[in-house]
KEKE-3310 file (N, C-alpha, C; in steps of 0.2 Angstrom, whole numbers, plus 5000, padded with zeros to 4 digits):
npx = (5170:5164:5151:5152:5155:5144:5134:5139:5138:5124:5120:5126:5119:5106:5109:5111:5098:5090:5095:5092:5078:5076:5081:5072:5060:5063:5065:5051:5044:5050:5046:5032:5032:5037:5027:5016:5021:5021:5007:5003:5004:4993:4979:4964:4958:4950:4956:4954:4959:4963:4950:4941:4924:4920:4910:4899:4904:4906:4917:4930:4947:4964:4975:4992:5002:5015:5030:5043:5046:5050:5040:5028:5022:5021:5005:5000:4985:4976:4964:4950:4943:4930:4936:4953:4969:4983:5000:5017:5017:5015:5001:4994:4983:4986:5002:5015:5031:5041:5052:5047:5034:5023:5020:5006:4999:4989:4971:4959:4942:4925:4910:4894:4890:4902:4919:4932:4947:4959:4972:4982:4989:5002:5020:5026:5015:5000:4995:4983:4979:4990:4989:4991:4983:4973:4962:4948:4944:4934:4934:4936:4933:4948:4956:4972:4983:4996:5008:5022:5035:5026:5014:4997:4982:4965:4952:4936:4925:4928:4925:4923:4934:4946:4937:4930:4920)
npy = (5151:5153:5150:5137:5132:5136:5128:5116:5116:5117:5104:5096:5100:5096:5082:5080:5083:5073:5062:5065:5065:5051:5044:5049:5044:5030:5030:5033:5022:5011:5015:5013:4999:4995:4999:4991:4979:4981:4982:4970:4961:4963:4954:4945:4930:4926:4929:4942:4959:4966:4974:4975:4975:4977:4985:4981:4979:4990:4998:5000:5006:5003:5015:5019:5025:5026:5018:5005:4997:4995:4992:4998:5015:5030:5037:5028:5018:5005:4995:4986:4970:4958:4948:4949:4944:4948:4948:4940:4928:4920:4917:4928:4941:4955:4958:4958:4962:4961:4959:4958:4954:4941:4925:4923:4935:4944:4947:4956:4958:4958:4958:4957:4970:4978:4981:4971:4968:4955:4947:4934:4925:4930:4932:4944:4952:4962:4978:4990:5006:5008:4998:4982:4969:4954:4947:4947:4963:4977:4989:5006:5021:5029:5022:5017:5005:4994:4984:4975:4985:4994:5006:5008:5017:5014:5017:5020:5027:5034:5046:5055:5058:5070:5081:5097:5097)
npz = (4807:4819:4817:4815:4827:4835:4829:4832:4846:4847:4842:4852:4863:4858:4858:4872:4877:4871:4877:4890:4890:4886:4897:4907:4902:4904:4918:4922:4916:4924:4937:4935:4933:4945:4954:4949:4953:4966:4969:4965:4975:4982:4983:4980:4985:4975:4964:4959:4960:4976:4984:4974:4970:4983:4988:4994:5006:5013:5008:5013:5018:5020:5025:5022:5034:5040:5036:5036:5026:5009:5001:5004:5004:5013:5012:5002:4998:5002:4997:5005:5006:5010:5018:5023:5023:5032:5031:5030:5022:5006:5004:5008:5008:5008:5006:5017:5018:5029:5042:5055:5054:5054:5045:5044:5050:5054:5053:5044:5044:5038:5047:5052:5047:5051:5052:5058:5067:5069:5078:5073:5082:5081:5081:5085:5088:5085:5084:5090:5089:5097:5107:5111:5104:5108:5104:5093:5087:5086:5073:5071:5061:5057:5066:5071:5065:5069:5062:5063:5056:5050:5049:5048:5044:5047:5036:5035:5030:5016:5009:5019:5025:5029:5028:5032:5042)
capx = (5172:5159:5145:5153:5155:5137:5131:5141:5134:5117:5120:5128:5113:5101:5110:5109:5091:5088:5098:5088:5071:5076:5082:5066:5055:5065:5063:5044:5042:5053:5042:5026:5033:5037:5020:5012:5024:5019:5000:5002:5004:4986:4975:4959:4958:4946:4960:4953:4963:4960:4945:4936:4917:4919:4905:4894:4907:4907:4922:4935:4953:4970:4980:4999:5004:5022:5033:5050:5046:5050:5034:5023:5025:5015:5000:4997:4979:4975:4956:4949:4937:4926:4941:4959:4974:4989:5006:5023:5016:5012:4994:4991:4979:4990:5008:5019:5038:5044:5055:5043:5028:5022:5017:4999:5000:4983:4966:4954:4936:4919:4905:4888:4891:4907:4926:4936:4954:4961:4979:4982:4994:5008:5025:5027:5009:4996:4993:4977:4979:4996:4987:4992:4976:4973:4955:4945:4942:4930:4938:4932:4936:4953:4960:4979:4985:5003:5011:5030:5037:5021:5008:4991:4976:4959:4947:4929:4921:4933:4923:4922:4941:4949:4932:4930:4915)
capy = (5147:5154:5147:5129:5131:5137:5122:5110:5117:5115:5097:5094:5102:5091:5075:5080:5083:5067:5057:5067:5062:5044:5042:5051:5039:5024:5030:5032:5015:5007:5016:5010:4992:4994:5000:4985:4973:4982:4980:4963:4958:4964:4950:4941:4923:4925:4931:4949:4963:4968:4980:4974:4972:4978:4991:4978:4978:4997:5002:5002:5006:5004:5020:5018:5031:5026:5011:5004:4993:4999:4990:5003:5021:5034:5039:5022:5016:4998:4993:4980:4966:4955:4944:4951:4941:4952:4944:4939:4923:4921:4917:4934:4946:4961:4955:4963:4959:4964:4954:4958:4951:4933:4923:4924:4939:4947:4947:4961:4955:4961:4954:4961:4977:4981:4978:4968:4966:4949:4945:4927:4923:4932:4932:4951:4955:4967:4984:4994:5012:5007:4993:4975:4965:4947:4945:4951:4969:4981:4994:5012:5025:5033:5018:5015:4998:4993:4977:4976:4992:4997:5009:5009:5020:5012:5022:5017:5032:5038:5052:5060:5060:5077:5086:5102:5096)
capz = (4812:4825:4814:4816:4835:4837:4826:4836:4852:4846:4841:4858:4867:4856:4861:4879:4878:4869:4883:4896:4888:4886:4904:4910:4900:4907:4925:4922:4915:4929:4942:4934:4934:4953:4956:4947:4957:4973:4970:4963:4982:4985:4979:4984:4983:4969:4958:4958:4964:4982:4984:4969:4972:4990:4989:4999:5013:5016:5004:5018:5015:5025:5022:5025:5038:5040:5034:5036:5021:5003:4997:5006:5005:5016:5007:4999:5000:5001:4998:5009:5004:5016:5022:5021:5027:5032:5033:5026:5018:4999:5003:5011:5003:5009:5008:5021:5018:5035:5046:5061:5052:5054:5039:5044:5055:5056:5048:5044:5041:5038:5050:5054:5045:5054:5051:5064:5067:5073:5078:5072:5086:5078:5086:5088:5090:5081:5089:5088:5093:5102:5112:5108:5104:5108:5102:5087:5090:5082:5070:5069:5056:5060:5070:5069:5066:5068:5061:5061:5055:5045:5052:5044:5047:5045:5034:5033:5026:5013:5007:5024:5027:5027:5027:5037:5047)
cpx = (5167:5153:5146:5152:5148:5133:5133:5138:5127:5116:5121:5122:5107:5102:5109:5102:5088:5089:5093:5081:5071:5077:5075:5060:5057:5064:5055:5042:5044:5048:5035:5026:5033:5031:5016:5015:5021:5011:4998:5001:4997:4981:4970:4960:4954:4950:4959:4957:4959:4955:4940:4929:4916:4914:4900:4897:4909:4913:4927:4942:4958:4974:4987:5001:5012:5024:5040:5051:5046:5044:5028:5026:5019:5011:4997:4990:4978:4967:4955:4943:4934:4931:4948:4964:4980:4995:5012:5022:5013:5005:4991:4988:4983:4997:5013:5026:5042:5046:5051:5036:5028:5020:5010:4999:4993:4977:4961:4948:4930:4914:4900:4889:4897:4914:4929:4943:4956:4968:4978:4988:5001:5014:5026:5021:5006:4994:4988:4978:4984:4994:4988:4985:4977:4967:4953:4942:4939:4934:4933:4936:4942:4958:4967:4981:4993:5005:5018:5031:5032:5015:5002:4986:4970:4954:4941:4925:4926:4931:4922:4929:4943:4943:4932:4925:4917)
cpy = (5147:5150:5139:5128:5131:5131:5116:5110:5115:5107:5094:5094:5097:5084:5075:5080:5077:5061:5059:5064:5054:5041:5044:5046:5032:5024:5029:5025:5010:5009:5013:5002:4991:4995:4994:4980:4974:4980:4973:4959:4959:4960:4947:4934:4921:4926:4938:4953:4965:4974:4979:4971:4973:4983:4988:4978:4985:5001:5004:5002:5006:5010:5019:5025:5032:5019:5011:5000:4997:4997:4995:5010:5025:5037:5034:5020:5009:4996:4986:4977:4963:4951:4947:4948:4945:4948:4943:4933:4924:4921:4923:4938:4953:4958:4960:4959:4963:4959:4953:4956:4944:4932:4924:4928:4942:4946:4953:4958:4959:4956:4959:4969:4981:4977:4976:4967:4960:4948:4937:4924:4924:4933:4939:4955:4960:4972:4988:5000:5011:5002:4986:4971:4958:4943:4949:4957:4974:4987:5000:5017:5029:5029:5017:5008:4997:4986:4978:4983:4996:5000:5011:5013:5017:5017:5019:5021:5037:5045:5057:5062:5066:5082:5091:5101:5090)
cpz = (4818:4823:4816:4823:4837:4835:4830:4843:4852:4846:4848:4863:4865:4859:4868:4881:4876:4875:4889:4895:4889:4893:4908:4909:4904:4914:4926:4921:4921:4935:4941:4935:4942:4956:4955:4952:4964:4974:4968:4970:4985:4980:4983:4981:4977:4963:4956:4962:4970:4981:4979:4971:4980:4992:4995:5006:5015:5012:5009:5015:5021:5021:5026:5028:5038:5039:5033:5030:5014:4999:4998:5007:5009:5011:5002:5002:4998:5002:5001:5006:5011:5020:5019:5026:5026:5034:5028:5021:5011:4999:5006:5006:5003:5011:5011:5021:5023:5040:5053:5060:5052:5047:5038:5051:5058:5051:5049:5041:5042:5041:5053:5053:5048:5052:5058:5062:5072:5072:5077:5075:5083:5083:5089:5089:5085:5086:5086:5092:5099:5108:5108:5109:5104:5106:5097:5090:5084:5079:5069:5065:5060:5064:5067:5070:5064:5067:5058:5061:5050:5050:5047:5048:5043:5043:5031:5028:5022:5011:5013:5027:5024:5026:5033:5043:5051)
residu = (MET:LEU:ASN:ILE:ALA:ILE:MET:ALA:LEU:ARG:TYR:ILE:PHE:LEU:VAL:PHE:LEU:LEU:VAL:PHE:ILE:PHE:ARG:LEU:VAL:LYS:TRP:MET:VAL:GLY:ASP:LEU:GLN:GLN:THR:ARG:ARG:HIS:TYR:SER:GLY:LEU:ARG:GLN:LYS:THR:GLY:GLN:PRO:ALA:GLY:VAL:GLY:ASN:ALA:ALA:SER:GLY:GLY:ALA:LEU:LEU:ALA:VAL:LYS:ASP:SER:ALA:SER:PRO:ASP:PHE:ARG:PRO:GLY:ASP:PHE:LEU:PRO:LEU:GLY:ARG:GLN:ASN:LEU:LEU:GLY:ARG:GLY:GLU:ALA:SER:ASP:ILE:LEU:ILE:ARG:ASP:SER:PHE:ALA:SER:SER:ARG:HIS:ALA:ARG:VAL:PHE:PHE:ASN:GLU:GLU:GLN:TYR:TRP:LEU:GLU:ASP:LEU:GLN:SER:THR:ASN:GLY:THR:PHE:LEU:ASN:GLU:VAL:LYS:ILE:ASP:GLN:PRO:THR:LEU:LEU:ALA:ASP:GLY:ASP:ILE:ILE:LYS:ILE:GLY:GLY:ILE:ILE:PHE:GLN:PHE:VAL:ARG:TRP:GLY:HIS:GLU:VAL:GLY:SER:ALA:ASN)
# end
């Protein structure tokens, strides 16, 4: 009788293990699909993903520091191209689904070997280092950009970030 009980417990354990593995794989696939949907909002008008071929423009990034939106998580990095439209509209290169973001909220563009931030007459404004901007403003490495409930950090020299020097 004891042998039958032990064998039954083994089979029950095996079933629980298989259910656990199945749910783990299902969760991982769902997370990968969500990540793909998240980054599908990052596109260039050329049809390439954002950041492709941006070596000529300095390889800059927007690092998400804080976000009220489920589309962006702190620690996400968004590569920048030569022209980057940020906003809620479908034509945006970086799609921000936030009720405080305008359809065409702001633009980050590369001009004369520098990146610039421009507010596109958005309703709630674009903030650079906690100051509302009203004209194109030069970006420096480490600048903080706030659009709606999302806070980005501009990273121009990615290899220097976090270095001890």
